[in-house]
C-alpha positions as MATLAB code, in Angstrom:
seq = 'MSKHLKRLAAPRVLRIHRKERVLTIRAAPGPHALEYSIPLGLLVRDYLGLCDTYKEARKIVSNGDILVDGVKRKNFKFPCGLMDVISIPKMRKNVRILYDRNGKLTLNPISESDAEWKLCRIQNKTITKGKKIQLNFHDGKNKLVEKDDYKTGDVLKIAFKENKIDDVFKFDKGTVSMIIGGSHIGEIASIEEIQIVASSKPNLVNLKGEKEFSTIAAHVFPIGKNKPAITLPEVKML';
ca = [
       8.449   -2.850   -4.450;
       5.892    0.147   -3.984;
       6.447    2.224   -0.752;
       2.711    3.135   -0.594;
      -0.105    1.369    0.462;
      -3.635    2.028   -0.165;
      -6.075    1.370    2.663;
      -8.254   -0.223    0.583;
      -5.528   -2.877   -0.353;
      -4.072   -3.081    3.057;
      -3.961   -6.458    4.633;
      -7.161   -7.874    6.014;
      -5.548   -8.755    9.348;
      -5.500   -5.150   10.040;
      -8.139   -3.269   12.074;
      -8.382    0.192   10.130;
     -11.053    2.330    8.688;
     -10.563    1.280    4.975;
     -12.242    4.605    3.728;
     -11.232    7.083    6.095;
      -8.103    8.311    4.255;
      -6.523    7.202    0.863;
      -3.175    5.832    2.246;
      -1.735    3.804    5.342;
       1.545    2.790    6.515;
       3.079    0.044    4.471;
       5.152   -2.459    6.731;
       8.822   -2.823    5.601;
      10.274   -6.221    4.958;
      11.252   -8.040    8.217;
      10.259  -11.045   10.609;
       6.617  -11.092    9.382;
       5.039  -10.980    6.150;
       3.271   -8.022    5.160;
       0.100   -9.721    4.722;
       0.471  -10.746    8.420;
       1.932   -7.875   10.229;
       1.177   -4.357   11.739;
       3.657   -1.653   10.777;
       4.980   -0.259   14.249;
       3.885    3.460   13.552;
       0.220    2.288   12.992;
       0.232    0.342   15.982;
       1.515    3.130   17.899;
      -1.188    5.731   16.433;
      -4.190    3.621   15.550;
      -4.006    0.723   18.003;
      -2.710    1.981   21.078;
      -3.847    5.799   20.407;
      -0.686    7.235   21.718;
      -1.004   10.141   19.275;
      -3.080   11.476   16.373;
      -0.863   12.107   13.397;
       1.717   10.207   11.255;
       4.372   12.758   12.256;
       3.811   12.309   15.856;
       3.824    8.370   15.696;
       6.990    8.540   13.714;
       8.738   10.592   16.431;
       7.296    8.391   19.322;
       9.207    5.203   17.408;
      12.093    7.197   16.398;
      12.701    8.127   20.152;
      13.084    4.225   21.065;
      10.020    4.411   23.533;
       8.726    1.140   21.922;
      10.086   -2.315   22.602;
       9.128   -5.161   20.365;
      10.352   -8.723   22.151;
      12.248   -6.574   24.540;
      14.135   -4.601   21.960;
      13.902   -0.847   20.914;
      12.851   -0.429   17.354;
      13.233    2.959   15.767;
      11.827    2.284   12.421;
       8.291    3.085   12.120;
       7.532    0.594    9.451;
       9.074   -2.375   11.477;
       6.409   -5.243   10.947;
       4.820   -6.569   14.249;
       3.194   -9.994   14.092;
       1.590  -12.874   15.725;
       2.906  -13.395   19.436;
       4.968  -10.399   19.207;
       5.257   -8.650   22.968;
       5.070   -4.830   22.566;
       6.139   -2.823   25.580;
       6.093    0.755   26.666;
       8.443    1.353   29.722;
       7.479    4.844   30.370;
       3.463    4.153   30.512;
       4.319    0.619   32.135;
       2.103   -0.867   29.493;
       2.491   -4.520   27.689;
       0.466   -6.159   25.068;
       0.738   -9.252   23.050;
      -0.277   -9.472   19.352;
      -2.975  -12.213   18.788;
      -5.802  -13.043   16.431;
      -9.330  -12.381   17.637;
     -12.297  -14.390   16.121;
     -12.808  -11.997   13.260;
      -9.210  -12.960   12.042;
      -7.883   -9.572   12.803;
      -4.329   -8.732   14.518;
      -5.416   -7.481   18.173;
      -3.386   -6.184   21.160;
      -4.058   -8.276   24.265;
      -2.848   -6.559   27.552;
      -0.251   -8.785   29.624;
       1.177   -8.361   33.065;
       4.906   -7.187   33.472;
       5.983  -10.997   33.815;
       4.234  -12.261   30.910;
       6.163   -9.500   28.860;
       9.350  -11.108   29.794;
       8.872  -14.145   27.133;
       7.031  -15.138   24.007;
       5.892  -18.192   22.169;
       7.723  -19.173   18.988;
       6.720  -21.814   16.703;
       9.614  -23.844   14.987;
       8.995  -23.624   11.231;
      11.959  -25.305    9.906;
      15.194  -27.026   11.487;
      18.762  -26.845    9.729;
      22.113  -28.501   10.415;
      24.970  -26.021   10.945;
      28.765  -26.168   10.855;
      29.728  -28.488   13.867;
      26.476  -30.475   13.636;
      24.219  -28.234   15.850;
      20.717  -27.964   15.095;
      19.486  -24.561   14.150;
      15.722  -23.803   14.863;
      13.955  -21.700   12.796;
      10.950  -19.783   14.146;
       7.748  -18.285   12.759;
       8.827  -14.813   13.763;
      12.011  -14.844   11.900;
      14.346  -15.615   14.554;
      16.732  -18.678   15.060;
      18.024  -20.638   17.980;
      20.998  -22.922   18.130;
      20.578  -26.146   20.328;
      22.869  -28.983   21.076;
      20.528  -31.808   20.961;
      17.702  -32.456   18.193;
      14.767  -32.784   21.129;
      12.011  -30.605   18.985;
      10.126  -31.174   15.813;
       8.565  -28.901   13.184;
       5.224  -27.402   14.603;
       6.273  -27.303   18.156;
       6.293  -24.375   20.338;
       8.668  -22.953   22.683;
       8.402  -20.550   25.439;
      11.534  -18.300   25.260;
      12.667  -15.967   27.668;
      13.929  -12.755   26.049;
      16.654  -11.822   28.674;
      18.719  -15.145   28.860;
      17.325  -16.008   25.356;
      16.594  -19.656   27.021;
      13.690  -22.160   26.345;
      11.622  -22.162   29.772;
       9.100  -24.612   28.383;
       8.075  -26.879   25.176;
       4.315  -27.412   23.851;
       4.458  -30.191   21.568;
       2.593  -30.366   17.932;
       0.819  -33.628   19.309;
      -2.307  -35.043   20.824;
      -3.959  -33.098   23.795;
      -1.863  -30.237   23.292;
      -3.980  -26.839   23.609;
      -3.664  -24.863   20.277;
      -4.631  -21.299   18.729;
      -6.100  -21.628   15.269;
      -4.018  -19.196   13.200;
      -5.770  -19.209    9.709;
      -8.875  -20.637    7.974;
     -12.597  -20.183    8.873;
     -11.735  -21.166   12.430;
      -9.069  -18.604   12.907;
      -8.936  -17.188   16.798;
     -10.275  -20.349   18.360;
      -8.960  -22.101   21.001;
      -8.943  -26.006   20.717;
      -7.184  -29.303   21.933;
      -5.494  -31.413   19.156;
      -7.344  -34.805   18.949;
      -5.512  -36.393   15.880;
      -3.009  -35.703   13.315;
      -3.461  -37.090    9.927;
      -0.235  -37.569    7.899;
      -1.413  -37.247    4.048;
       1.025  -39.228    1.613;
       1.268  -36.474   -0.814;
       2.187  -32.986   -1.747;
      -1.040  -32.086    0.081;
      -0.840  -30.641    3.709;
      -1.149  -32.757    6.853;
      -4.573  -32.242    8.568;
      -5.121  -31.906   12.134;
      -8.562  -32.985   13.881;
      -9.296  -30.629   17.033;
     -12.045  -30.269   19.531;
     -13.242  -26.649   20.708;
     -16.561  -25.286   21.019;
     -17.057  -28.029   18.190;
     -14.866  -30.674   16.643;
     -13.385  -29.570   12.932;
     -10.271  -30.074   10.992;
      -7.853  -27.593    9.594;
      -4.350  -27.850    7.768;
      -1.313  -28.281   10.194;
       0.158  -24.934    9.322;
      -3.069  -23.260   11.029;
      -2.359  -24.808   14.327;
      -0.423  -23.050   16.747;
       0.184  -25.226   20.014;
       0.133  -22.391   23.261;
      -0.386  -24.754   26.194;
      -0.225  -28.433   27.672;
      -3.687  -28.695   29.527;
      -4.650  -25.030   29.438;
      -3.472  -22.015   27.426;
      -0.035  -20.559   28.797;
      -1.217  -16.957   27.644;
      -3.916  -14.852   28.255;
      -6.574  -14.763   25.392;
      -8.748  -12.142   23.764;
     -12.502  -13.103   23.732;
     -12.008  -16.790   23.381;
     -12.779  -19.434   26.153;
     -12.414  -23.186   26.368;
     -15.552  -25.032   27.300;
];
């Protein structure tokens, strides 16, 4: 695998100038795929504007001044992605990574209290030794639970300090969701119907936001019961 990444070939979710320089920072393997993540060094320099150069960004990150989901990350290539919480304690600044209406990953300012938790979507479930249920989340994290009360597609609100589940947003009719892929990326809509497709094709979801539309189930990320549980960039419910 190449250690370099040209700006022209960089993931389209990045908000960077494509022709300003030749190369940019390449995200290391981690909780988010290269195509859907922002390297921490790039986030510090180009998104937050905390410094002007690659060397300065690397020093800030290596000093442990940046927290991702409440954990100090000292690798400037660490991949940050959807719903991750970035905190800078020295500046009392907190942001959450979300998609905007152009399909770009963007930083949305949040309060100190909102920076203590994040939303994690269940991608898969496995049974471990002792017949416990392991929930596998979209950000690479896992959590063991005693009872199988959750299904794939549900989103859990998880507090960082206690690592406990504070709330559950079911992948079900009526749930408010963010679209994280396709032509409606960044939109907020309510689930109207889930169509189970009896084939190898993905299930479809009918939603209603600014207008009615359909998308595949993988593009639907529940974010609230009757209204969004997170603050949103650029979008609003009608």
